[in-house]
C-alpha positions in Angstrom: 6.4 -10.5 -40.7 3.2 -9.1 -39.3 0.0 -9.3 -41.3 -0.4 -6.6 -43.9 3.3 -5.7 -43.6 4.3 -2.7 -41.4 5.1 0.2 -43.7 4.7 -1.9 -46.9 2.1 -1.6 -49.6 -1.5 -2.6 -48.7 -2.4 -4.9 -51.6 -4.2 -7.7 -49.8 -4.5 -11.2 -51.1 -7.5 -13.1 -49.9 -7.9 -16.9 -49.5 -7.8 -19.3 -52.4 -10.7 -21.6 -53.2 -10.8 -24.7 -51.2 -12.6 -27.7 -52.6 -14.6 -30.5 -51.1 -14.2 -33.5 -53.5 -13.7 -31.8 -56.8 -16.6 -29.5 -57.3 -17.9 -27.8 -54.1 -16.3 -24.5 -53.2 -15.9 -24.0 -49.4 -14.4 -20.5 -49.6 -15.1 -18.2 -52.6 -11.9 -16.8 -54.1 -11.3 -13.1 -53.7 -8.9 -11.0 -55.7 -6.0 -8.9 -54.4 -7.1 -5.4 -53.5 -5.1 -2.1 -53.8 -5.8 0.8 -51.6 -6.5 1.5 -47.9 -7.6 -1.3 -45.7 -11.1 -1.1 -44.4 -11.7 -2.1 -40.7 -15.1 -2.7 -39.2 -16.2 -2.9 -35.6 -19.1 -5.3 -35.2 -21.2 -4.4 -32.1 -22.2 -7.9 -31.2 -24.8 -6.7 -28.7 -26.7 -5.4 -31.8 -25.6 -8.0 -34.4 -24.0 -11.3 -33.3 -23.5 -12.4 -36.9 -19.9 -11.6 -37.3 -19.9 -13.6 -40.4 -21.8 -10.8 -42.2 -18.4 -9.1 -42.6 -17.5 -11.6 -45.2 -20.5 -11.1 -47.3 -19.3 -7.8 -48.7 -17.3 -7.8 -51.9 -16.2 -5.4 -54.5 -18.3 -5.6 -57.7 -15.4 -5.1 -60.1 -13.3 -8.1 -58.9 -14.8 -9.8 -55.9 -12.2 -8.6 -53.4 -13.3 -8.4 -49.8 -14.6 -4.9 -48.8 -13.4 -5.5 -45.2 -9.9 -6.5 -44.3 -10.2 -6.4 -40.5 -13.2 -7.4 -38.4 -13.2 -6.3 -34.7 -15.4 -8.1 -32.2 -16.8 -5.3 -30.0 -16.1 -6.0 -27.2 -14.6 -7.9 -24.3 -14.5 -6.3 -20.9 -12.0 -5.6 -18.2 -13.6 -6.4 -14.9 -12.4 -6.3 -11.3 -11.9 -9.6 -9.5 -12.4 -9.0 -5.8 -10.9 -12.3 -4.8 -7.6 -11.8 -6.7 -7.9 -8.0 -6.3 -6.9 -7.8 -10.0 -8.2 -7.1 -13.4 -9.8 -10.0 -15.3 -10.9 -10.4 -18.9 -14.5 -11.2 -19.3 -17.0 -11.8 -22.1 -20.7 -10.9 -22.1 -23.1 -13.4 -23.5 -23.0 -12.0 -27.0 -19.2 -11.9 -27.2 -19.1 -15.4 -25.7 -21.6 -16.7 -28.3 -19.4 -15.4 -31.2 -16.3 -17.0 -29.7 -18.1 -20.3 -28.9 -19.4 -20.3 -32.5 -16.0 -19.6 -34.1 -16.5 -22.3 -36.7 -19.4 -20.3 -38.3 -18.6 -16.8 -37.2 -14.8 -16.4 -37.2 -13.1 -19.2 -39.3 -15.1 -18.3 -42.5 -13.7 -14.8 -42.3 -10.2 -15.9 -41.7 -10.3 -18.3 -44.6 -11.2 -15.4 -46.8 -8.2 -13.5 -45.6 -10.0 -11.2 -43.2 -8.3 -10.7 -39.8 -10.4 -11.0 -36.7 -9.5 -9.0 -33.6 -11.0 -8.8 -30.2 -11.6 -5.3 -28.8 -11.1 -4.7 -25.1 -12.8 -2.0 -23.0 -13.5 -1.2 -19.4 -16.8 -2.1 -17.6 -17.6 0.7 -15.2 -15.7 -0.9 -12.3 -12.7 1.4 -11.9 -10.2 -0.8 -13.7 -8.9 -0.3 -17.2 -5.8 -0.3 -19.3 -4.5 3.0 -17.8 -4.4 2.2 -14.1 -2.4 -1.0 -13.5 -0.3 -0.1 -10.5 2.7 -2.3 -11.2 4.5 -3.7 -14.2 3.7 -7.1 -12.9 -0.1 -6.4 -12.9 0.0 -5.1 -16.4 2.0 -8.1 -17.6 -0.5 -10.5 -15.9 -3.4 -8.9 -17.8 -1.4 -9.0 -21.0 -1.0 -12.7 -20.5 -4.8 -13.1 -20.2 -5.3 -11.2 -23.5 -2.7 -13.4 -25.2 -4.4 -16.6 -23.8 -7.7 -15.4 -25.3 -6.1 -14.8 -28.7 -4.5 -18.3 -28.7 -7.5 -20.1 -27.3 -9.9 -18.7 -29.9 -7.4 -18.5 -32.7 -7.9 -14.8 -33.2 -5.6 -12.4 -35.2 -5.0 -9.9 -32.5 -6.2 -7.3 -29.9 -7.7 -3.9 -30.3 -7.6 -1.5 -27.3 -10.4 1.0 -26.5 -9.9 2.9 -23.3 -13.6 3.6 -22.6 -16.0 2.9 -19.8 -13.4 2.2 -17.1 -14.7 4.9 -14.8 -11.3 5.4 -13.3 -12.6 7.6 -10.5 -14.0 4.4 -8.9 -10.5 2.7 -8.7 -6.8 3.3 -8.5 -5.4 6.5 -10.2 -4.4 6.6 -13.8 -0.6 6.6 -14.3 1.9 7.0 -17.2 3.4 3.5 -17.2 0.3 1.3 -17.1 -0.6 1.3 -20.8 3.0 1.2 -22.1 3.8 -1.7 -19.8 0.6 -3.6 -20.9 0.9 -3.2 -24.6 4.7 -3.9 -24.7 4.1 -7.0 -22.6 1.3 -8.1 -25.0 3.6 -7.7 -28.0 6.0 -10.0 -26.3 3.3 -12.7 -26.5 1.9 -11.8 -29.9 4.9 -11.3 -32.2 2.9 -11.8 -35.5 -0.6 -10.8 -34.6 -2.1 -7.3 -34.9 -2.4 -4.8 -32.0 -4.5 -1.8 -32.8 -5.6 1.4 -30.9 -8.9 3.2 -30.9 -7.5 6.6 -30.2 -9.5 7.6 -27.1 -9.2 8.1 -23.4 -6.3 8.4 -21.0 -4.4 5.6 -22.9 -4.2 7.8 -26.0 -2.2 10.4 -24.1 0.2 7.9 -22.5 2.0 6.2 -25.4 5.6 6.6 -24.2 7.3 5.6 -20.9 11.0 5.3 -20.4 12.4 3.4 -23.3 8.9 2.2 -24.4 7.4 3.9 -27.4 4.1 2.4 -28.4 4.3 3.9 -31.9 6.8 1.1 -32.5 4.4 -1.5 -31.2 0.9 -0.7 -32.6 0.1 -1.8 -36.1 -2.8 0.6 -36.7 -4.6 3.4 -34.9 -8.2 4.6 -35.6 -10.0 8.0 -35.1 -12.6 7.6 -32.3 -15.0 10.3 -33.4 -17.5 8.8 -35.8 -18.5 11.0 -38.7 -15.4 13.1 -38.4 -11.8 13.4 -39.7 -9.1 13.5 -37.0 -5.6 12.1 -37.4 -4.7 9.9 -34.3 -1.8 11.6 -32.6 0.6 8.6 -32.6 3.8 8.5 -34.6 2.8 5.8 -37.1 3.2 6.2 -40.9 0.1 7.3 -42.8 -0.3 3.8 -44.1 -1.2 2.7 -40.5 -3.6 5.5 -39.6 -7.3 6.0 -40.1 -8.3 9.7 -39.6 -11.7 8.8 -40.9 -14.3 7.0 -38.8 -17.9 6.3 -39.8 -20.9 4.6 -38.2 -23.1 2.6 -40.5 -26.2 3.5 -38.5 -25.4 7.2 -37.7 -23.0 8.7 -40.3 -24.7 10.1 -43.4 -23.7 8.2 -46.6 -22.4 11.4 -48.2 -20.2 12.0 -45.2 -18.8 8.5 -45.3 -18.0 9.0 -49.0 -16.4 12.3 -48.4 -14.1 10.9 -45.7 -13.2 8.0 -47.9 -12.2 10.4 -50.7 -10.1 12.4 -48.3 -8.4 9.2 -47.1 -7.2 8.5 -50.6 -6.3 12.1 -51.5 -4.2 12.5 -48.4 -2.5 9.1 -48.7 -3.8 7.4 -45.5 -3.8 3.6 -45.4 -6.8 2.7 -43.3 -10.5 3.5 -43.2 -12.6 2.7 -40.0 -16.3 1.7 -39.9 -18.5 0.8 -37.0 -21.7 -1.0 -36.2 -22.2 -3.1 -39.3 -25.9 -4.1 -39.3 -27.1 -7.7 -39.7 -28.9 -6.7 -42.9 -27.8 -5.9 -46.4 -26.0 -2.6 -46.3 -24.1 -2.7 -49.6 -25.7 0.5 -50.9 -24.2 2.4 -47.9 -20.9 0.6 -48.3 -20.8 1.5 -52.0 -20.6 5.1 -51.1 -17.2 4.7 -49.6 -15.9 1.8 -51.7 -16.3 3.8 -54.8 -13.9 6.4 -53.3 -11.5 3.9 -51.8 -11.4 1.3 -54.6 -13.2 2.6 -57.6 -16.0 0.0 -57.3 -19.4 -0.5 -55.9 -19.9 -3.0 -53.1 -22.1 -6.1 -53.4 -23.6 -8.3 -50.8 -23.2 -12.1 -51.1 -26.0 -13.4 -53.3 -25.7 -10.5 -55.7 -24.3 -11.7 -59.0 -20.6 -10.8 -59.5 -19.7 -11.4 -63.1 -16.3 -12.9 -63.6 -14.0 -10.8 -65.9 -13.8 -13.4 -68.7 -17.6 -13.8 -68.6 -18.1 -10.0 -68.7 -15.6 -9.7 -71.6 -17.4 -12.5 -73.5 -20.8 -10.8 -73.0 -19.5 -7.6 -74.4 -18.4 -9.1 -77.7 
């Protein structure tokens, strides 16, 4: 069964407390959370501290604010020797992956899924212009190898920056072949779609329907409301998309409110800063979960303690 259960309710259960000896908590316990999931892209060229994602909790019960953290982003480069696409990591992505013990594992122990986003790199190659099924499958194998090597929880596709005019023509089968081949490798991991570019218009080919393959799809226009045009249930769609550094807080709150009112199951955020942004986050968490957000270090009273204090 895939993480977060396709089509099922979205109550998420975070990690239990682990102990060193009998007294030292390694992972703080977090409660179950009802409501839409919240995903966050971390632009590691701006903030390499992916672990910041795990510092945001709901004030009312300590549940994680974020359910999915997406490393933005690995690249699709052209290998002139093999004359094929290859997966590459810039120095910041590589740093996060090499420091998984401090940047990735703590999130996973808290129940937060960590995905790797994949985008083009201005070299004329991307997810939409593999010229054969074999070429698409070969790149899918590279993605699967990266997930396994770094013990990630899946792949996010973002069809940007390929500059297809520099390479082979875009076609209708490339993306369906690629994603379906990847699902063959990653049965239980998440595969998600940033709804943008040629790939977003090429979701079916022959007997392949990527609506049956993707777990979630996100709106790609930050600060706006736009339902991704893929036949996923509302529980798997984020029509809202906000940028921590560019979307006004009142807009983020309004989009969160609409997410709940219209019954959508995901809320997308981007560009989490490396500094405390719990006040901004509170604007949307109040609408999504009925609670302010707090940043690790802020006091979160336990329910029994709060009840005692009120007597």
